[in-house]
N, C-alpha and C positions, 0 to 999 in steps of 0.2 A: 158509273160504268167501269168494270174492271179493266186494268191496264193490259194491253195486248203485248205480253212479254215476248212472245216469239217474234212478233213483227219488229219490236225494238232491237232485239238481238241480231236480226237480219241474217247474214251469211254464217254467223257464229252460233245460231240457235241450236242446231243438231249437236255440234261439238260440245256445247255447254250443258244442254238439257238432257242429253241421252248418255253422257259419259258415266262410266262406272270405274271408280278408283281401284287400282290394283296394288296400291302401296299398303297403307295401314287400314285394315277393315273398319268400317264405321261402327261395328259392334264393339270395338275396343274403346270408343270415345264416350265421354260424358256429354251427351248432346243436350241442347236447349229444349225446353218443354214447359208446359204449365206447372209441373211439379219440381222444377229445377232446384228451388230453394230447399224444399223438403228432401229431395233425393241426393243433393250434392252438398250444399252449404251447411245444412243442419248437422252434418257429421264433423264440422270443423270447430275451431275454438272461437268463432265469431259470436258476439253477444246476441241475445234476442232482439235488441234494439237495431243492430246492424242488419239482422235478417229481415226485420220489419221494414226498414228503409229500402233494402234491396227489393223486397216484394212490392213496395209502393211504386217503384220505378216500373216493375214488370206489370203492374195493374193499371197503368195510365195510358191514355191515348188509343189510337186505332188498333194497336197490337196487344192491348190489355188481355191477359189470360192466355197468350200464346207461348210465352217464354222467350220471345224475341223483342228486340228494342230498336227504335229509331230515335236518335238523339240529334238535336240541333246544336252545333257548337259555333259560337261567335266570339272567339278571343283574338281574332285577327287585328282588331284595333291596336293591340300591342305587338303581336307577333309579326304583322306585315305593314304596320302603320295604319292609322285610322283613315287617312286620305286615300291611300291606295286601295283599301278594302271597301270603303263606303262611297267612293266617287261614283261607281256604277248605279248606286241607289242611295242617295243621301239621307233618306228616311231612317236608315239604320244607325245614323249617329245618335238617334234617340233610343235608349235602352228599352223603352216600353214596346217599341215595334219589334224588337228581337223576341221578346217574350210572346207577343201577340202572334208572331209567325210560328213559333213552336206550338202554340195552342191551336191555331188555325190549321197547321200542318199535321195535327194528330200525333205529335211526338210523345215519347215516354218521359222525356226530360229536356230541359234547356241547360246548356253548358256555356258559361261565360266567365268574365273576370269578376273579381270582388267588387269593383266600382260599378260595373254595369248592373249586376243583380242586386246589390245593396240599394241602388237608387230606386228600385221598384219593389222591394221585398215585401213591404207591408200590404201591398195590393195583390201580389201574385204568388208569394211563396206557398200559400195554401191551395193554389189552383193548379200548379204544375210542379213536379219535383225540380228543385234547383241543384245543379252540379256546379260547384264553384271552384274555379282554378286559382290556386294560390301562388303559382310561379309562372314566369314567362321569359322568353328571350326578347327583350325590347331591341328595336332596330334603330335607335337614335345614337347610340354609342358609335364613335368614329375611330378607327375603322370598325365595321360590323364584326362581331365575334359570336361564336357559338357558346353561349353560357346562360343558364337560367338564373333569374333574380327573384327574390321574394317580393311579392306584391301584397301580402297580407298574412294573417295568422289563421290557424285552424279555428280558434275561438271566434273570430269574426264570421267565419263561414257558418259555424254552429248558431251564433246569435241571430243571423239573418234568416234562419229557418231552413238551411240547406239540408238535404238528405244525403248528399255525397260531396266529396272533395275530389279535385283532379289536379294532376301535376304532370310535368314533362321531365324526363331524364334524357340527356343527349349521350347515349351509350357510345363509347369509343372516343369521346372528346377528351381533352387533357384535364377537364374538370369533372369528368363523369363520376369519379369516386367520391368527390365532395357532394355532388348532387344525389348519388345513391344514399349516402349517409343521412343527409338532412331530410330527404323525402321519406326515407324509412322511418325516421323519428316522427315526422309529421303525420304519416299514415297511422302510426301507433296512437298518437293523440286523437286522430279522427275516430279510430275504432273505439277508443275509450269513451268518446262522447256519443257513440252510436251511429256515426256516419259511415257510409260506404266509401270505398276508395277506387279511383279510376286512374290508370297511368298511361300516358302517351309515351310509348316505348320507341323513341326515334333514335336512329344512328346518325352520328355527325363526326366526320373526320375527312379532311381533304385527301388522305391516303386511300380512302375507299373508292376514289376515282382512279382506276388503274389503267396504265398505258400498256397495251399488248405488244407482241412482237411485230405486228403490222403497223405500229405507230398510232393506232386509234385508241382512244380512251373509252373505257366502259365504266359507268356509274353503278356501284354495287350497294348504294345506301338502302335500296329496297330489295336487295336479294333475299331469297327465302332463307338461306342459311344464317346470314348476319342478323336479319330481323327476328328470326326464330330464337337465336341466342339472346337477343335483347328482351324478347318476351319472357324467356326463362328467368332472366335476372329480375324482371318486373314481378313475376309470380313469386319469386323468392322473398321480395320485400313486402309481400302480402297485398298486392293490388287485388281488388275484388273483380275488376273488369280491366282488360288490357285493350288499348286502342293502338292499332298498327296500320301502316300503309299496306295496301295489297301488294304482294310480291310482283315485281316486273321482270325479274330474272333470277338466276341462281349462280353459285360458283364463286361467291365472295372470298371464302377462305382459300380456295384453290388459286385464285388470282393473286391474293396477297402472299401466298407461299411460293410463287413462281419466280424464276430468275435468281435463285439463291437467297431470296429473302425468307424470313421466318415470322409467322404471326399466329398466335393462338394455338388451338388444338382442333384437329378435324379428322374425319373419317370418310372415305369415298362412298361408303354405304349410305351416308346421309343423302347423297345425290342419287345413287342408283336404286337402292331399296326403298328409301323413304320419300323420294321426290319424283321418281321416274325420269331423272335426268341421266346424262352420261357421267363418266368418272370425273370430268372437269366441271360438272354442273351445268352443261349446256342442255337446253330443252327442258321438257317436263310440262305436263298439263297445268294450266292456271289453277285448277281445283286442287291438284296434288301439292302445288307450291304453297297454296293457302293452308292446306291441311297440315303441312309441316309446321307452320306457325302454331297451329292449335295443339299439335303434339307437345310442343315446348311449353304450352300453358297447362302442364300436368294432364295431358290427354283431354283437355276441355274442362277440367275441374275449375279452372279460371277462364271465364268466357272471353272470346275474341270478338271485338267489333272492329271493322275496317273503316278507314276514312274515305270520304268521297272524292277528295282531290280538288284541284283548282277548277274554276269555271272557264269553259272554253266556248261558251255561246250555244249554238244550235245543237251541238252534240251532247250537251249536258245530260239530258233525259236518258238517252240511250246508254251513256257511260255509267250513269248512276244505277240503272237497272242491271247492266252487265256486272258491276261490282257486287250488287246485292245477290245476284244469282250465284256467283263464284263463292261468296262468303257463306251463303246458306247451304249450298251443296257440299262445301268443304266441312261443314259442321259448326260454323260460326253463329254468334248470337244476334248479329245485326250490323247496322251502319250508323256512322256518326258523320253526317254530311252537312257542311256549312255553306261554303262559297257558292256551290252550285244552286243553293236555295236563296240565300239572302242578297245575292247580287242581281236579283230580278225583282220585278213588281211582286207584291205579297201574294197575289192570286196565283201567279206562275210558280213562285217558290213553294207554296203550299201544294200545288198540283204535283210538283216533282217529288216532294216528300211522300205524298200519297202513293205515287207510282212505286217508289222504293218499298213502301209498306205492303203494297199489293203482292210483291214477290214473296214476302214472308207469310202473307195470308193465303197464298195459292198452294193448296195441298198437293198439287201435281208437281211442284218443284220440290224434289226430295233430296235427302242426303245421298251423295254419290257413293 
């Protein structure tokens, strides 16, 4: 039975489903579709093997043939500690259950660590595309720091049958330039071996939490302007797909340039013309904020997938569907949702993934 999208959106249904963007027209975007590889990627310098592996992702799962993707990511065993991540459902300490959830959930691919996917690769690498992450921020170092560490090589990913590799760069951190350099090199290796590349373009710097004149602190780590620039850097080092958090606000550059401080380069038209915000980045429709991320992905030539966020319990289904609607209507390619799915019994997790996919299968949910 198809998901009742309008019911799950509740009071936000009309504002999200009927909205028409007045910023950058959808006709200027390179939108997802069944012919995306032929229409967009075939004009690039990517090899036929990379194109084939990208197409294999698009040809898998319930969204096969649509141009959209639904990916299950479970790298939280390192990123958030295994205990904290899997205590709600200890079955997922076993890597096989992670892969089974991705298959049962109708996903285009499963994303996880080298250790997780290598442990079951001979049984499953030919059954669902593997997206192997080769770096992570482990949280055992004391005190905790924002820094990615290598956890394996591109060759290991290739030899276990992966069709794609993934990495994270913490843009804005004091080690970001080092991370940009080595991820760029490893993406080049991956492309040489025919694997696609997916980049988690996250921002990390305590300075991105800004105290205003009223004494209240605002977190701009997921602001449209800062995440948009992170996306642009990710596209520059040849990520084939960019993963980003859905924007929760805007005005990061304006806030970081207030009070006599100076940071980066910015233009008020980013907020007014391109995001529908005011000159300080306040306001703006969620679809327009997400669309600004896509503009920075070379107008969609590099597809955007948004993350599903943490599990909050009963509200997870509605939140996942809301995120999918915003991403699709902005011009994005899909969702990569983990904790909302695997921190539940497998049946419930698969149902949540199906609900997200139903948004992309519903032709009445169009690009704004």
